[in-house]
C-alpha positions in Angstrom: 0.0 0.0 0.0 2.8 2.4 1.0 4.6 1.7 -2.4 1.4 2.4 -4.2 1.1 5.8 -2.6 4.7 6.8 -3.2 4.9 5.4 -6.8 1.6 6.5 -8.0 0.6 9.8 -6.2 -1.2 11.0 -9.3 -3.4 8.0 -9.4 -4.2 8.6 -5.7 -5.1 12.2 -6.6 -7.4 10.9 -9.4 -9.0 8.5 -6.9 -9.6 11.3 -4.5 -11.2 13.4 -7.2 -13.5 10.6 -8.2 -14.6 10.1 -4.7 -15.4 13.8 -4.3 -17.4 13.8 -7.5 -19.3 10.6 -6.5 -20.3 12.5 -3.3 -21.9 15.5 -5.3 -25.4 13.8 -5.5 -25.2 13.2 -1.8 -24.2 16.6 -0.9 -27.0 17.9 -3.1 -29.6 15.7 -1.3 -28.2 17.1 2.1 -28.7 20.7 0.9 -25.0 21.5 0.8 -25.1 22.0 -2.8 -27.9 23.5 -5.2 -30.0 21.1 -7.2 -28.4 22.0 -10.4 -25.0 20.9 -9.1 -25.4 17.4 -10.4 -26.1 18.5 -13.9 -23.2 21.1 -13.8 -20.7 18.7 -12.3 -21.9 16.0 -14.7 -21.0 18.3 -17.6 -17.7 19.1 -15.9 -17.0 15.2 -15.8 -17.6 15.0 -19.7 -15.2 17.9 -20.1 -12.6 16.0 -18.1 -12.9 13.1 -20.5 -12.1 15.4 -23.4 -9.2 16.8 -21.5 -7.5 13.4 -21.2 -7.6 13.0 -24.8 -6.1 16.5 -25.3 -3.5 15.7 -22.8 -2.7 12.5 -24.6 -2.0 14.1 -27.9 -0.6 17.5 -26.6 0.9 16.6 -23.3 2.4 13.3 -24.3 2.7 13.5 -28.1 3.3 17.1 -28.7 0.4 17.7 -31.0 -1.6 20.9 -30.2 -5.1 20.4 -31.6 -7.4 23.4 -31.7 -10.3 21.4 -33.3 -11.6 18.9 -31.0 -14.8 20.7 -30.6 -15.6 18.9 -34.0 -15.5 15.5 -32.5 -17.3 16.5 -29.3 -20.2 17.9 -31.3 -20.3 15.1 -33.8 -20.9 12.6 -30.8 -23.4 15.1 -29.2 -25.4 15.6 -32.3 -25.4 11.9 -33.0 -27.0 11.3 -29.6 -29.3 14.3 -29.8 -30.6 13.0 -33.2 -31.5 9.8 -31.7 -33.1 11.4 -28.6 -35.1 13.9 -30.7 -36.5 11.0 -32.9 -37.6 9.2 -29.8 -39.5 12.2 -28.7 -41.2 12.8 -32.1 -41.8 9.0 -32.5 -39.6 8.9 -35.6 -41.4 11.6 -37.4 -40.0 14.8 -38.9 -39.4 17.7 -36.6 -40.7 21.3 -36.7 -37.5 22.7 -38.2 -37.8 20.0 -40.9 -41.2 21.0 -41.8 -40.3 24.6 -41.9 -37.5 23.6 -44.3 -39.9 22.0 -46.6 -39.4 18.4 -45.8 -42.1 15.9 -45.9 -40.2 12.9 -44.6 -37.0 12.3 -42.6 -33.7 13.1 -44.6 -31.8 9.9 -45.5 -29.0 10.5 -42.9 -31.4 10.8 -40.1 -33.2 7.5 -40.5 -30.4 5.3 -39.0 -30.9 7.3 -35.7 -34.3 5.8 -35.2 -32.2 2.7 -33.9 -30.1 3.0 -30.7 -27.4 0.4 -31.7 -27.0 2.2 -35.1 -26.9 5.6 -33.3 -24.2 4.5 -31.0 -22.2 2.9 -33.8 -22.5 6.1 -36.0 -21.8 8.6 -33.2 -18.4 6.9 -32.7 -17.8 5.7 -36.3 -18.2 9.1 -37.9 -15.8 11.1 -35.7 -13.3 8.2 -35.9 -13.5 8.2 -39.8 -13.1 12.0 -40.0 -10.3 12.1 -37.5 -8.6 9.3 -39.3 -8.8 10.9 -42.7 -7.7 14.2 -41.3 -4.7 12.8 -39.4 -3.7 10.4 -42.3 -3.1 13.2 -44.8 -1.7 15.8 -42.2 0.7 13.5 -40.5 1.6 11.6 -43.6 2.7 15.1 -45.0 4.7 15.6 -41.9 2.9 18.6 -41.0 3.4 19.5 -37.3 3.7 22.3 -34.8 1.8 25.5 -35.3 0.8 24.5 -38.9 -1.1 21.7 -37.5 -2.8 23.9 -35.0 -3.8 26.4 -37.7 -5.1 23.6 -39.9 -7.2 22.2 -37.0 -8.6 25.6 -36.2 -9.5 26.3 -39.8 -11.4 23.0 -40.0 -13.2 23.7 -36.8 -14.3 27.1 -38.4 -15.4 25.3 -41.5 -17.5 22.8 -39.5 -19.0 25.4 -37.4 -20.0 27.5 -40.3 -21.5 24.3 -42.0 -23.5 23.4 -38.9 -24.8 27.0 -38.4 -26.1 26.9 -41.9 -27.9 23.5 -41.8 -31.2 24.9 -40.7 -33.6 22.4 -42.3 -31.4 19.6 -41.2 -30.1 20.2 -37.8 -31.9 23.5 -36.8 -28.8 25.7 -37.6 -27.7 28.1 -35.0 -30.3 27.0 -32.4 -29.2 23.3 -32.6 -31.3 20.5 -31.3 -33.1 21.4 -27.9 -35.7 20.2 -25.7 -34.7 16.5 -25.7 -35.0 14.0 -22.9 -32.2 11.6 -21.8 -31.4 8.2 -23.1 -33.1 6.6 -19.9 -36.2 8.9 -19.6 -37.3 12.4 -18.8 -34.6 15.0 -18.4 -36.6 16.5 -15.6 -36.5 13.3 -13.5 -33.8 13.8 -10.8 -33.2 10.1 -10.5 -32.4 9.9 -14.3 -29.9 12.7 -14.0 -28.2 11.0 -10.9 -27.9 7.8 -13.0 -26.3 9.6 -16.0 -24.0 11.5 -13.5 -22.6 8.2 -12.4 -22.5 6.8 -15.9 -20.4 9.7 -17.0 -18.2 9.2 -13.8 -17.7 5.5 -14.7 -16.6 6.6 -18.4 -14.2 9.1 -16.8 -12.5 6.3 -14.8 -12.4 3.9 -17.7 -10.9 6.6 -20.1 -8.4 7.5 -17.4 -7.4 3.9 -16.8 -7.0 3.2 -20.5 -4.8 6.2 -21.1 -2.8 5.5 -18.0 -2.2 2.1 -19.2 -1.2 3.2 -22.8 1.3 5.8 -21.6 2.9 3.2 -19.0 3.7 0.9 -22.0 6.4 1.0 -24.7 3.9 2.7 -26.8 3.6 5.6 -24.4 7.3 5.8 -24.3 7.4 6.2 -28.0 4.9 9.0 -27.7 7.0 11.0 -25.5 10.0 10.3 -27.8 8.0 11.7 -30.6 7.2 14.8 -28.4 10.7 15.5 -27.4 12.4 14.6 -30.8 10.2 13.6 -33.7 13.0 13.5 -36.3 15.2 11.4 -34.0 12.3 9.0 -33.4 11.7 8.9 -37.1 15.2 8.0 -37.9 15.2 5.3 -35.2 12.9 3.3 -37.5 9.4 4.1 -36.0 6.5 5.1 -38.3 5.8 8.3 -36.6 2.7 9.3 -38.7 1.0 6.0 -37.5 1.6 6.6 -33.9 0.4 10.2 -34.2 -2.7 9.3 -36.2 -3.6 6.7 -33.8 -3.5 8.8 -30.7 -5.3 11.6 -32.6 -8.1 9.2 -33.5 -8.3 7.8 -30.0 -8.7 11.4 -28.6 -11.3 12.1 -31.2 -13.1 9.0 -29.8 -12.9 10.3 -26.3 -14.3 13.5 -27.4 -17.2 11.9 -29.2 -18.1 9.8 -26.2 -17.9 12.9 -24.0 -20.3 14.8 -26.4 -22.8 11.8 -26.3 -22.8 12.0 -22.5 -22.9 15.8 -22.4 -26.0 16.1 -24.4 -27.9 13.8 -21.9 -26.9 16.1 -19.2 -27.5 19.4 -21.1 -30.8 18.8 -22.7 -29.5 20.4 -26.0 -26.7 20.8 -28.4 -25.8 23.6 -30.9 -22.9 24.7 -33.0 -21.7 26.9 -30.1 -19.9 23.7 -28.7 -18.2 23.4 -32.1 -16.8 27.0 -32.0 -13.0 27.8 -32.0 -13.6 29.4 -28.5 -14.8 26.1 -27.1 -11.8 24.1 -28.8 -9.3 26.5 -27.4 -10.9 26.2 -24.0 -10.2 22.4 -24.1 -6.6 23.3 -24.3 -6.9 25.8 -21.6 -8.1 23.1 -19.3 -5.0 21.0 -19.9 -2.6 24.0 -19.6 -4.0 25.1 -16.3 -4.0 21.7 -14.8 -0.7 20.7 -16.1 0.0 18.9 -19.4 1.6 15.6 -19.4 0.1 14.4 -16.1 -3.6 13.2 -16.9 -4.7 14.2 -13.6 -3.8 17.8 -14.3 -6.2 17.6 -17.3 -9.0 16.3 -15.2 -8.5 18.9 -12.4 -7.9 21.7 -15.0 -11.3 20.8 -16.8 -13.3 20.7 -13.6 -11.6 23.9 -12.0 -11.6 26.1 -15.1 -15.2 25.2 -15.9 -16.3 25.8 -12.3 -14.5 29.1 -12.4 -16.2 30.0 -15.6 -19.5 29.3 -14.2 -18.8 31.3 -11.0 -17.2 34.4 -12.6 -19.7 34.5 -15.5 -22.6 34.4 -13.0 -21.0 37.2 -10.9 -19.6 39.2 -13.7 -21.7 38.4 -16.9 -20.3 41.1 -19.1 -16.5 40.8 -18.3 -16.1 37.3 -17.2 -13.9 36.2 -20.2 -11.4 39.0 -19.4 -11.0 37.3 -16.0 -10.5 33.8 -17.5 -8.0 35.2 -20.0 -6.0 37.0 -17.5 -6.0 33.8 -15.3 -4.9 31.7 -18.2 -2.0 34.2 -19.2 -0.7 34.3 -15.6 -0.6 30.5 -15.5 1.2 30.2 -18.9 3.8 32.9 -18.0 4.5 32.1 -14.4 3.2 28.5 -13.8 4.0 26.7 -17.0 3.7 23.2 -15.5 0.1 24.0 -14.2 -1.5 23.1 -11.0 0.1 19.7 -10.9 3.5 21.0 -11.4 3.1 23.5 -8.6 1.9 20.7 -6.3 4.8 18.5 -7.4 7.3 21.2 -6.5 5.8 21.7 -3.1 5.8 18.0 -2.4 9.3 17.7 -3.5 10.4 20.7 -1.3 8.6 19.3 1.7 10.3 15.9 1.2 13.7 17.5 0.8 13.2 19.5 4.1 12.1 16.3 5.7 15.1 14.3 4.5 17.4 17.1 5.5 15.9 17.2 9.0 16.5 13.6 9.4 20.0 13.8 8.4 20.7 16.6 10.8 
């Protein structure tokens, strides 16, 4: 037990975070938190799942993606389309009628089936991510150029979805839907979905932790620290990069599907450049290259955004921007880096005291 605590302090920190999150519904029932806290923290959990994927590609592989809002929204829209058809009984929606449709568009029809919906909400983001990654990484595009391309693709998809008024309700998105297990306004359903999201967070964290502990993970770090050196060592760098890029896209799609159940709606806003950049901010604030930093950063930054935006609705983005700038300039290793330094200093003082 002692060796587990000393060798895996970040896993212990993650366990503590999970336990605290698991207590949120209990604290709500006790009146210590507001009734909306379960929904709000449930959304934060889905953000943490996305952040783990971002940390995998950026913190461990050195790929700075500013376009993961695409995959988050594709997963969310896939789930929302299924939920909306369940509500309408498989019939066309109001916005489709306004667009002149008399029957469901062909690409909506598979979303009458839950198994097909689940397959599509994972397969579509996976395919798109693979195609994008294949051509970009095969061409050895990297660094800021990749970031610019990912941002441009995000803007293109955001513009496309905003213009799909007859198909996906354009700017307004898909709203007023229930959850996959029943009414959105049933507190018990929300609690169940909260814990489902928490289970997915644990699974994603465990899978990613396993990957980075293997030889595969060591190669990712080698790519981050010296891509050319890794390439000339005989490794097919583009394949490794494409794999983690696709995997992170799958994480984002799963998070999006969970998010829409806890949010009751989805719109192109979640596909905006601002939201995609926000994902990177979560990881930077928490501390990239640590996984637990991504989780803490996603939850903390999202909670701060909610609190500050409620108190200062007209200027809250300035506060968040200043906070992010301070972290990047003075605490480049993020919250986890600060905590690690403090623990190291404490252990050093403790060891020095014993020697004296």
